[in-house]
C-alpha positions as CSV (number, residue, x, y, z in Angstrom):
1,X,0.0,0.0,0.0
2,X,1.3,3.5,-0.9
3,X,1.1,6.5,1.4
4,X,1.1,10.1,0.1
5,X,2.4,12.9,2.2
6,X,2.1,16.7,1.5
7,X,5.2,18.5,0.3
8,X,6.3,21.7,2.0
9,X,8.4,24.6,0.7
10,X,5.8,25.7,-1.9
11,X,6.0,22.8,-4.3
12,X,2.6,22.5,-5.9
13,X,2.3,18.7,-5.7
14,X,2.9,15.8,-3.3
15,X,5.8,13.5,-2.6
16,X,4.7,9.9,-2.4
17,X,6.5,7.3,-0.3
18,X,5.5,3.7,-0.3
19,X,6.6,0.3,0.8
20,X,6.0,-2.5,-1.7
21,X,7.6,-5.1,-3.9
22,X,10.3,-3.9,-6.3
23,X,8.9,-2.4,-9.5
24,X,10.9,-2.2,-12.7
25,X,12.0,1.2,-14.0
26,X,12.5,1.7,-17.8
27,X,16.0,2.3,-19.0
28,X,15.5,5.4,-21.2
29,X,18.0,8.2,-20.3
30,X,17.0,10.6,-17.6
31,X,17.1,14.3,-18.2
32,X,19.3,14.8,-15.2
33,X,21.1,13.1,-12.3
34,X,19.2,11.1,-9.6
35,X,18.7,12.5,-6.1
36,X,21.5,11.7,-3.6
37,X,20.6,8.8,-1.4
38,X,22.1,7.7,1.9
39,X,21.7,6.9,5.6
40,X,21.8,9.7,8.2
41,X,24.9,9.1,10.3
42,X,23.1,10.0,13.6
43,X,20.3,7.5,12.8
44,X,22.4,4.8,11.0
45,X,22.7,2.5,14.0
46,X,20.4,1.3,16.8
47,X,21.9,-0.1,20.0
48,X,19.9,-1.2,23.1
49,X,22.0,-0.8,26.2
50,X,20.7,-1.6,29.7
51,X,22.9,0.0,32.4
52,X,26.6,0.7,31.8
53,X,27.8,0.8,28.2
54,X,29.4,-2.7,28.2
55,X,29.1,-5.6,25.8
56,X,27.3,-7.8,28.3
57,X,24.6,-5.1,28.7
58,X,23.7,-4.9,25.0
59,X,20.3,-6.1,23.8
60,X,19.1,-5.9,20.2
61,X,21.1,-3.9,17.7
62,X,20.6,-2.7,14.1
63,X,22.7,-1.1,11.4
64,X,22.0,0.3,7.9
65,X,24.7,-1.3,5.8
66,X,23.9,0.1,2.4
67,X,21.3,2.2,0.5
68,X,20.9,2.1,-3.2
69,X,18.6,4.4,-5.2
70,X,17.2,4.2,-8.7
71,X,15.3,6.9,-10.4
72,X,13.5,7.8,-13.6
73,X,12.3,11.2,-15.0
74,X,11.9,12.8,-18.5
75,X,10.5,16.1,-19.7
76,X,8.4,17.8,-17.0
77,X,7.5,14.5,-15.3
78,X,8.1,14.1,-11.6
79,X,11.1,12.0,-10.4
80,X,10.0,8.4,-9.7
81,X,12.4,6.5,-7.3
82,X,12.8,3.3,-5.5
83,X,15.4,2.7,-2.7
84,X,16.9,-0.6,-1.6
85,X,18.0,-0.7,2.1
86,X,20.2,-3.4,3.5
87,X,20.1,-3.9,7.3
88,X,22.2,-5.9,9.7
89,X,20.5,-6.9,13.0
90,X,22.2,-8.3,16.1
91,X,21.0,-10.1,19.2
92,X,23.2,-9.2,22.3
93,X,23.4,-10.8,25.7
94,X,20.5,-8.8,27.1
95,X,18.1,-9.3,24.2
96,X,14.7,-10.6,25.4
97,X,13.2,-13.2,23.1
98,X,14.0,-14.0,19.5
99,X,11.9,-11.3,17.7
100,X,12.1,-7.5,17.6
101,X,10.2,-5.0,15.5
102,X,12.5,-2.2,14.3
103,X,11.1,1.2,13.1
104,X,12.9,3.0,10.3
105,X,12.1,6.1,8.3
106,X,12.5,7.3,4.7
107,X,12.6,11.0,4.0
108,X,12.6,13.2,0.9
109,X,14.4,16.5,1.5
110,X,15.5,19.5,-0.4
111,X,19.3,19.2,-0.6
112,X,20.7,20.2,2.8
113,X,17.4,21.9,3.7
114,X,13.8,21.2,4.5
115,X,12.0,17.8,4.8
116,X,9.4,17.4,2.1
117,X,8.0,14.1,3.1
118,X,8.7,11.4,5.7
119,X,7.4,7.9,6.2
120,X,7.9,5.5,9.1
121,X,7.9,1.7,8.5
122,X,8.1,-1.3,10.8
123,X,10.3,-4.3,10.1
124,X,9.8,-7.4,12.2
125,X,12.9,-9.5,12.5
126,X,13.1,-13.0,14.0
127,X,16.4,-14.6,14.9
128,X,16.6,-18.4,14.2
129,X,17.7,-20.6,17.1
130,X,21.4,-20.2,17.7
131,X,21.8,-17.2,15.4
132,X,22.6,-13.8,16.7
133,X,23.1,-11.8,13.5
134,X,20.7,-11.6,10.5
135,X,20.5,-9.4,7.4
136,X,17.5,-8.1,5.5
137,X,17.0,-6.0,2.4
138,X,13.8,-4.1,1.9
139,X,12.6,-2.0,-1.1
140,X,10.8,1.3,-0.6
141,X,9.2,2.3,-3.9
142,X,6.5,4.6,-5.1
143,X,8.7,7.6,-4.2
144,X,7.5,10.5,-6.4
145,X,9.2,13.8,-6.2
146,X,7.5,16.7,-8.0
147,X,9.4,19.1,-10.2
148,X,7.9,22.6,-10.6
149,X,9.7,23.0,-14.0
150,X,11.7,20.8,-16.3
151,X,14.9,22.7,-15.4
152,X,14.7,21.2,-11.8
153,X,16.8,18.1,-11.6
154,X,17.3,15.4,-9.1
155,X,20.5,17.1,-7.7
156,X,18.1,19.4,-5.8
157,X,16.8,16.6,-3.6
158,X,18.0,13.9,-1.2
159,X,16.4,10.6,-0.1
160,X,17.6,9.7,3.4
161,X,16.9,6.7,5.7
162,X,17.5,6.0,9.4
163,X,16.2,4.3,12.5
164,X,13.6,5.8,14.8
165,X,15.6,6.3,18.0
166,X,15.3,7.4,21.5
167,X,17.2,10.5,22.7
168,X,19.6,8.2,24.5
169,X,20.3,6.1,21.4
170,X,20.8,9.3,19.4
171,X,23.4,10.5,21.9
172,X,25.2,7.2,21.8
173,X,25.5,7.4,18.0
174,X,26.6,11.0,18.1
175,X,29.3,10.3,20.6
176,X,31.0,8.0,18.1
177,X,30.8,4.9,20.4
178,X,30.0,1.6,18.9
179,X,30.0,-2.1,19.6
180,X,31.4,-4.5,17.0
181,X,28.8,-7.2,16.3
182,X,29.5,-10.4,18.2
183,X,32.7,-8.9,19.7
184,X,33.1,-7.5,23.2
185,X,35.0,-4.5,22.0
186,X,33.8,-0.9,22.1
187,X,35.3,1.6,19.6
188,X,35.5,5.4,19.9
189,X,36.4,5.8,16.2
190,X,33.7,7.3,14.1
191,X,32.9,5.9,10.7
192,X,30.6,8.4,8.9
193,X,28.4,7.3,6.0
194,X,28.3,9.9,3.2
195,X,25.3,10.0,0.9
196,X,26.1,8.8,-2.6
197,X,25.1,10.1,-6.0
198,X,23.1,7.5,-7.8
199,X,22.9,6.8,-11.6
200,X,19.7,6.0,-13.5
201,X,20.6,2.3,-13.9
202,X,20.9,0.0,-10.9
203,X,24.6,-0.2,-9.9
204,X,26.1,-1.9,-7.0
205,X,22.1,1.6,-1.6
206,X,21.6,3.5,3.5
């Protein structure tokens, strides 16, 4: 099912964000570059910690490993996009049960500016017996970005993704601290994830 959200900043249309199966995009040349896609560094990871920040106190974790974006637009048509997001999920010593529902968001923004549309989605993850790390790839499609004139290209927009986090989880991420999956080592080294410019044909997306 697709959901439609109103666009701000005076654009006389809507940006549509949906979650569904992957839809094919035709391979005719675009009239300009695709919007930048990526994962927001502050919201790229989710780490549940109960008590002191030690490995033995970690519950469920999540990380956005990659984000790929594909787009299509010609003439005065709006930009149609789909985004593939690859997640890695972990189950730490303090995780309760084998299933957790993670909430993540997808947002369309003006480049380094206002948010035009944002959609939250839930992803239920079940860890098989004896497994403490799983990966999932989801596709968000039905993203439609309006263009007021045909001179406006995808370079004016970004499509960003991230986890829905508590204030404490955001602060943990911003501090640069991190736990290696399945290893009792805490790192203070930051590893920022820069948004990447995407082409109009599926390459290698976050």
